[in-house]
Legacy VTK file of the C-alpha trace (Angstrom):
# vtk DataFile Version 3.0
C-alpha trace
ASCII
DATASET POLYDATA
POINTS 466 float
24.160 75.664 -111.745
21.666 74.591 -109.077
21.781 76.520 -105.818
20.789 75.200 -102.397
20.628 76.500 -98.857
22.428 73.350 -97.685
24.381 70.716 -99.558
25.214 67.480 -97.715
28.143 65.526 -99.151
27.509 61.864 -98.361
24.335 59.877 -97.605
25.497 57.571 -94.825
23.842 57.438 -91.379
25.057 60.958 -90.637
24.563 62.541 -94.048
21.045 61.370 -94.812
19.836 62.277 -91.299
21.363 65.755 -91.654
19.721 66.230 -95.054
16.277 65.168 -93.824
16.474 67.377 -90.748
17.627 70.406 -92.781
14.709 69.934 -95.183
12.283 69.612 -92.269
13.474 73.051 -91.135
12.459 74.499 -94.515
15.946 74.687 -96.006
16.368 73.885 -99.699
18.584 70.813 -99.341
20.551 68.537 -101.646
22.390 65.350 -100.718
25.199 64.169 -103.002
26.070 60.461 -102.962
27.939 58.378 -105.526
26.861 55.025 -104.090
23.662 53.662 -102.607
21.752 55.737 -100.093
22.645 54.690 -96.569
26.375 54.594 -97.174
28.734 51.953 -95.810
26.706 51.284 -92.657
23.482 50.313 -94.383
24.864 48.647 -97.501
28.192 47.006 -96.626
28.615 47.467 -92.886
26.314 47.625 -89.865
23.138 46.202 -91.376
24.478 43.347 -93.549
26.885 42.263 -90.808
24.050 42.076 -88.279
21.998 40.062 -90.771
24.791 37.493 -91.088
25.366 37.543 -87.336
21.693 36.746 -86.741
21.596 34.058 -89.428
24.724 32.343 -88.103
23.392 32.490 -84.528
20.135 30.908 -85.659
22.078 28.085 -87.325
24.290 27.526 -84.264
21.336 27.534 -81.852
19.529 24.964 -83.959
22.627 22.735 -84.007
23.175 23.078 -80.264
19.565 22.748 -79.160
19.652 19.153 -77.958
19.849 20.134 -74.280
16.540 22.017 -74.749
14.943 19.099 -76.532
15.469 20.495 -80.032
16.861 17.873 -82.396
17.844 19.475 -85.704
19.074 16.735 -87.999
20.589 17.245 -91.460
20.710 21.005 -90.946
22.806 22.842 -93.526
23.793 26.232 -94.913
22.907 27.806 -98.245
25.197 30.842 -98.385
23.753 32.031 -101.690
20.273 32.117 -100.165
21.638 33.769 -97.005
23.341 36.469 -99.081
20.132 37.014 -101.066
18.159 37.449 -97.845
20.773 39.870 -96.503
20.819 41.905 -99.734
17.033 42.132 -99.701
17.181 43.840 -96.323
19.792 46.398 -97.377
17.981 47.111 -100.644
14.684 47.718 -98.868
16.261 50.066 -96.327
18.185 52.016 -98.989
15.010 52.491 -101.025
13.320 53.620 -97.831
15.805 56.486 -97.488
14.967 57.513 -101.049
11.300 57.654 -100.075
12.176 59.730 -96.994
14.144 62.132 -99.204
11.210 62.490 -101.553
8.705 62.908 -98.731
10.800 65.590 -97.019
11.788 67.443 -100.187
15.488 66.525 -100.232
17.088 66.572 -103.698
19.228 63.488 -104.230
22.114 64.106 -106.642
23.848 60.920 -107.832
27.617 61.189 -108.342
30.906 61.976 -106.657
31.071 65.473 -105.208
34.329 67.428 -105.123
34.694 70.959 -103.758
35.800 73.449 -106.380
35.939 76.586 -104.277
33.843 78.437 -101.690
30.149 77.810 -102.169
30.536 75.338 -105.006
30.658 71.557 -105.557
31.330 69.756 -108.825
29.404 66.480 -109.121
30.827 63.901 -111.486
28.436 61.182 -112.639
29.320 57.590 -113.497
28.792 58.447 -117.174
31.430 61.184 -117.045
28.953 64.043 -116.886
29.530 67.035 -114.617
27.231 69.490 -112.916
27.933 72.370 -110.586
25.994 72.752 -107.378
26.047 75.909 -105.292
25.515 76.063 -101.541
25.154 78.579 -98.730
26.088 75.982 -96.128
27.892 72.662 -96.561
27.780 69.545 -94.373
30.630 67.110 -95.033
29.672 63.496 -94.279
31.894 61.317 -96.461
32.530 58.493 -93.970
35.488 56.114 -93.898
37.110 53.167 -95.690
38.958 50.027 -94.528
42.662 50.489 -93.855
44.914 48.457 -96.143
48.188 47.204 -94.685
51.433 46.763 -96.655
51.733 43.443 -98.428
48.022 42.632 -98.217
46.300 44.341 -101.166
42.541 43.878 -101.208
41.215 41.798 -104.094
38.138 40.471 -102.232
38.935 37.034 -103.578
41.782 35.912 -101.337
42.520 39.081 -99.347
39.241 40.493 -98.062
38.188 43.778 -96.590
35.002 43.905 -94.507
32.896 44.448 -97.629
34.291 41.317 -99.270
33.891 39.284 -96.093
30.187 40.145 -96.008
29.644 38.921 -99.570
31.167 35.427 -99.588
29.125 32.916 -101.601
30.468 29.991 -99.572
31.979 29.446 -96.155
35.790 29.137 -96.361
37.337 26.085 -94.755
39.856 28.319 -93.014
40.046 32.058 -92.428
42.733 34.301 -90.945
41.429 37.533 -89.427
44.084 40.220 -89.092
42.862 42.505 -86.339
41.190 41.622 -83.043
38.985 44.697 -82.925
35.226 45.077 -83.329
34.870 44.177 -87.010
37.393 41.358 -86.814
35.748 39.653 -83.837
32.201 40.076 -85.127
33.065 38.391 -88.417
35.154 35.802 -86.598
31.976 34.815 -84.753
29.967 34.627 -87.999
32.312 32.305 -89.871
33.301 30.217 -86.858
29.610 29.519 -86.220
29.141 28.587 -89.872
31.979 26.066 -89.700
35.211 27.818 -90.712
38.453 27.301 -88.801
39.266 30.882 -87.804
42.570 32.287 -86.549
42.646 35.837 -85.181
45.960 37.688 -85.473
46.233 40.695 -83.159
49.324 42.898 -82.829
48.598 43.961 -79.230
48.576 41.677 -76.209
44.767 41.497 -75.962
41.548 41.466 -77.939
39.391 44.602 -78.193
41.959 47.034 -76.762
40.205 49.902 -75.006
37.496 47.749 -73.433
38.069 46.432 -69.903
39.772 43.039 -70.081
37.223 41.260 -67.859
34.416 42.450 -70.156
36.168 40.852 -73.141
36.943 37.535 -71.398
33.500 35.882 -71.908
33.758 36.571 -75.660
37.285 35.205 -75.823
36.251 32.055 -73.932
33.262 31.391 -76.158
35.293 31.846 -79.321
37.871 29.366 -78.051
35.064 26.862 -77.402
34.152 27.200 -81.092
37.754 26.375 -82.035
38.921 29.913 -82.761
42.650 30.471 -82.240
43.829 33.842 -80.936
47.418 34.783 -81.787
48.111 37.817 -79.622
51.184 40.066 -79.765
51.538 38.799 -83.333
52.047 40.752 -86.544
51.210 39.764 -90.113
54.375 40.357 -92.145
53.638 39.031 -95.632
51.578 36.579 -97.684
51.965 34.450 -100.779
49.914 31.937 -102.774
50.880 28.285 -102.172
48.939 25.416 -103.785
45.671 27.327 -103.832
46.055 28.558 -100.256
47.454 31.733 -98.740
50.594 31.268 -96.688
51.025 33.986 -94.097
54.336 34.877 -92.542
53.787 36.105 -88.993
56.038 37.438 -86.268
55.455 36.709 -82.587
57.920 37.620 -79.839
60.539 38.177 -82.511
60.068 34.681 -83.923
58.649 33.866 -87.385
55.503 31.759 -87.779
53.658 30.511 -90.842
49.965 29.878 -91.314
48.107 28.559 -94.359
44.468 29.528 -94.880
41.906 29.734 -97.655
40.959 33.390 -97.069
42.372 36.385 -95.211
40.282 39.188 -93.755
42.135 42.411 -92.959
40.223 44.315 -90.260
42.707 46.663 -88.630
40.510 49.750 -88.619
39.184 52.433 -90.931
40.520 55.731 -92.296
38.479 58.909 -92.875
37.434 59.655 -96.466
38.954 63.120 -96.603
41.319 62.645 -99.537
40.628 64.094 -102.971
37.588 66.063 -101.812
38.995 69.445 -102.790
39.115 70.625 -99.183
42.141 72.758 -100.022
39.993 74.844 -102.384
38.127 76.267 -99.390
41.159 76.390 -97.089
40.087 73.531 -94.843
42.943 71.678 -93.106
43.075 68.206 -91.561
44.507 67.047 -88.255
47.292 64.467 -87.878
44.782 61.599 -88.259
43.399 62.987 -91.500
40.178 64.108 -89.813
38.465 67.501 -89.741
38.493 69.330 -86.391
35.044 70.593 -85.341
33.464 72.354 -82.368
30.474 71.223 -80.320
28.087 72.403 -83.056
30.045 70.445 -85.730
31.427 73.692 -87.225
34.791 73.565 -88.966
37.308 76.397 -89.126
35.602 77.626 -92.329
32.385 79.628 -91.927
29.346 77.851 -93.324
31.082 74.469 -93.490
30.217 71.714 -91.010
31.505 68.134 -90.738
30.075 65.002 -89.107
30.704 61.293 -88.649
33.871 59.324 -89.308
35.710 62.285 -90.829
35.632 64.068 -87.442
37.472 63.105 -84.224
35.948 60.489 -81.961
34.764 56.903 -82.357
33.673 55.816 -85.840
30.105 54.836 -84.970
26.927 55.149 -87.025
24.848 56.469 -84.128
27.480 59.113 -83.368
27.278 60.248 -86.998
23.469 60.373 -86.917
23.397 62.476 -83.752
26.050 64.797 -85.175
23.924 65.096 -88.306
21.048 66.353 -86.209
23.291 68.816 -84.355
24.737 70.155 -87.630
21.282 70.515 -89.170
19.997 72.443 -86.164
22.900 74.863 -86.448
22.428 75.207 -90.221
18.798 76.122 -89.587
19.775 78.808 -87.099
18.819 76.889 -83.970
21.011 76.267 -80.941
20.464 72.520 -80.767
21.876 70.598 -77.849
25.416 69.478 -78.556
26.256 65.818 -78.133
28.003 64.751 -74.933
30.777 62.341 -76.005
30.563 60.539 -72.642
27.028 59.415 -73.510
27.971 57.672 -76.778
27.404 53.916 -76.364
29.749 51.404 -77.931
28.457 47.987 -78.992
30.273 44.864 -80.182
27.916 42.285 -81.715
29.879 39.220 -80.681
28.414 36.332 -78.687
27.948 37.336 -75.968
27.402 40.936 -76.987
29.413 43.749 -75.408
27.958 47.200 -74.796
29.478 50.061 -72.823
28.754 53.704 -72.149
30.959 56.118 -70.249
34.615 55.623 -69.287
36.100 52.167 -68.751
36.580 50.909 -65.208
40.343 51.046 -65.748
40.191 54.722 -66.749
37.980 55.631 -63.790
40.340 53.863 -61.414
43.317 55.713 -62.909
41.512 59.045 -62.472
41.464 58.627 -58.706
37.765 59.521 -58.524
36.037 57.737 -55.612
33.604 55.249 -57.127
31.115 52.551 -56.209
30.790 49.405 -58.295
27.789 47.139 -58.665
28.181 43.935 -60.689
25.640 41.220 -61.403
26.238 38.028 -63.386
23.818 36.789 -66.050
24.234 33.309 -64.555
21.906 34.334 -61.694
19.352 35.965 -63.996
16.186 33.955 -64.547
15.496 35.252 -68.060
19.083 34.532 -69.119
18.734 30.957 -67.878
15.510 30.423 -69.846
17.286 31.740 -72.966
20.326 29.496 -72.409
22.414 32.697 -72.320
24.083 32.879 -68.933
27.513 34.141 -70.020
28.514 37.607 -68.882
27.544 40.336 -66.424
26.339 43.912 -66.036
28.453 46.431 -64.133
27.313 49.844 -62.960
29.851 52.394 -61.721
28.764 55.483 -59.812
30.277 58.421 -57.964
30.729 57.544 -54.285
29.776 61.028 -53.139
26.769 61.791 -55.367
25.636 58.279 -56.442
25.510 59.595 -60.043
25.977 56.859 -62.636
29.336 57.367 -64.385
29.595 54.289 -66.600
27.984 50.962 -67.405
29.572 47.899 -68.982
27.518 44.919 -70.107
28.701 41.653 -71.622
25.864 39.269 -72.251
22.820 38.461 -74.338
20.972 41.550 -75.665
23.593 43.934 -74.304
23.081 46.045 -77.438
19.471 46.648 -76.361
20.130 47.037 -72.633
22.716 49.788 -73.060
20.039 52.325 -74.058
18.787 52.473 -70.466
22.341 53.052 -69.279
22.845 55.778 -71.882
19.702 57.541 -70.674
20.994 57.312 -67.117
24.220 59.068 -68.072
22.460 61.689 -70.216
20.117 62.715 -67.397
22.718 62.280 -64.617
20.620 59.600 -62.940
21.763 57.903 -59.762
21.970 54.213 -58.997
19.075 54.895 -56.614
17.014 56.063 -59.623
17.744 52.786 -61.403
16.987 50.746 -58.281
13.628 52.512 -57.845
12.642 51.870 -61.468
10.401 48.803 -61.705
11.826 46.405 -64.277
9.585 43.748 -65.793
10.232 40.178 -64.649
11.689 38.050 -66.066
13.843 40.182 -68.389
17.481 40.664 -69.265
17.095 44.299 -68.161
16.908 43.136 -64.559
20.686 42.748 -64.747
20.915 46.557 -64.562
18.444 46.690 -61.684
20.467 44.110 -59.785
23.745 45.916 -60.544
22.257 49.124 -59.154
21.118 47.372 -55.950
24.583 45.858 -55.596
26.253 49.267 -56.012
23.995 50.580 -53.225
25.145 47.759 -50.966
21.921 45.746 -50.789
21.899 43.136 -53.556
18.642 41.196 -53.854
19.592 38.116 -55.845
23.285 37.788 -55.017
25.211 37.403 -51.791
26.678 40.636 -50.493
LINES 1 467
466 0 1 2 3 4 5 6 7 8 9 10 11 12 13 14 15 16 17 18 19 20 21 22 23 24 25 26 27 28 29 30 31 32 33 34 35 36 37 38 39 40 41 42 43 44 45 46 47 48 49 50 51 52 53 54 55 56 57 58 59 60 61 62 63 64 65 66 67 68 69 70 71 72 73 74 75 76 77 78 79 80 81 82 83 84 85 86 87 88 89 90 91 92 93 94 95 96 97 98 99 100 101 102 103 104 105 106 107 108 109 110 111 112 113 114 115 116 117 118 119 120 121 122 123 124 125 126 127 128 129 130 131 132 133 134 135 136 137 138 139 140 141 142 143 144 145 146 147 148 149 150 151 152 153 154 155 156 157 158 159 160 161 162 163 164 165 166 167 168 169 170 171 172 173 174 175 176 177 178 179 180 181 182 183 184 185 186 187 188 189 190 191 192 193 194 195 196 197 198 199 200 201 202 203 204 205 206 207 208 209 210 211 212 213 214 215 216 217 218 219 220 221 222 223 224 225 226 227 228 229 230 231 232 233 234 235 236 237 238 239 240 241 242 243 244 245 246 247 248 249 250 251 252 253 254 255 256 257 258 259 260 261 262 263 264 265 266 267 268 269 270 271 272 273 274 275 276 277 278 279 280 281 282 283 284 285 286 287 288 289 290 291 292 293 294 295 296 297 298 299 300 301 302 303 304 305 306 307 308 309 310 311 312 313 314 315 316 317 318 319 320 321 322 323 324 325 326 327 328 329 330 331 332 333 334 335 336 337 338 339 340 341 342 343 344 345 346 347 348 349 350 351 352 353 354 355 356 357 358 359 360 361 362 363 364 365 366 367 368 369 370 371 372 373 374 375 376 377 378 379 380 381 382 383 384 385 386 387 388 389 390 391 392 393 394 395 396 397 398 399 400 401 402 403 404 405 406 407 408 409 410 411 412 413 414 415 416 417 418 419 420 421 422 423 424 425 426 427 428 429 430 431 432 433 434 435 436 437 438 439 440 441 442 443 444 445 446 447 448 449 450 451 452 453 454 455 456 457 458 459 460 461 462 463 464 465
């Protein structure tokens, strides 16, 4: 049996970061992973989806470039080539993690790890072999999987999960997306841009529940312009094969509807991978959501066992997992690393326009009764946005009326995913809107939207009427 100071179970964005950081602290570290290094995010999630998002945007911009003097005639799509390009990116990044493991002295153990008692993990290889690995400290980082709903079993031929939707060799003529959340809307954008007739089926009365409705509106409008249909307050009841198509039975306002499509994507959320891990062998219990409760240092109720990422409470985000991996590694190495402030976790939706938020929603702040100031600036008045033909959306900065401290920022617009980092820094360091207003922003840039929002919150907008 091999013994290690730290064993990390899972090599996703949280697990591999935790393993590298532990090794950098001089701990003898092993990382157990049955799939490719990088986990879901790198191989079948964040990275491949952004590759297809970028490719589909490039195609759409070329098609729609006539108003800028760009005439793209006979432009087409080669999905096989697009998938090959996408896979090349994920392969390169996964191999890069292997090189980082080697360079930092992390032992990569291929196989599925299952706890077999305190201080011990059994690793089962694809060939049926078994090896026992001992640990002094354990970091659980096993991620999450798509939720499957009754009556819609995944076969990734007709009924797709997110992994299947990212691997299509041709664009379907029609696609039903069950779920109007982040994954559903991102992939709706991809396939609508590539020419599919997409219908989004959402059980609640709005898209992207949890994000302020006015932030979502520019995305909803743009999707409708592409021909996307949004069926809100509608549930998917059942499906059957009819003449080579999938006939969906839906329910809206108590009335049945039918819809025939070529493919169905089920994107109603993800569940934590905490089943069949042998957690009971070390006495570790789950909460009602099947997740592992942890403290600010990522410690579980069992001494020497930490947990990070999607298997712990909070949003299922890759960057949350990575930061938690660092926190867990610092604790494992005997350091009192700074715990993560949940308020400072940004959330990004890679639709067109992009959505990025950090801090509470405007609706939640208004419900709290806290006195606030609001500064909002539209991309339509932003010079750089006009030159990029990307004037949809706005930036909103919310601060405390008494202290001027920035409490939250919401951005919907081009490059929101990049702009939110400045807002996250503002929250982390308790900056004020005055701090943002005094920071010189390059001109012309999209980042000036935050500068203008700060000036507006202070009551002296520069490029908008008061």
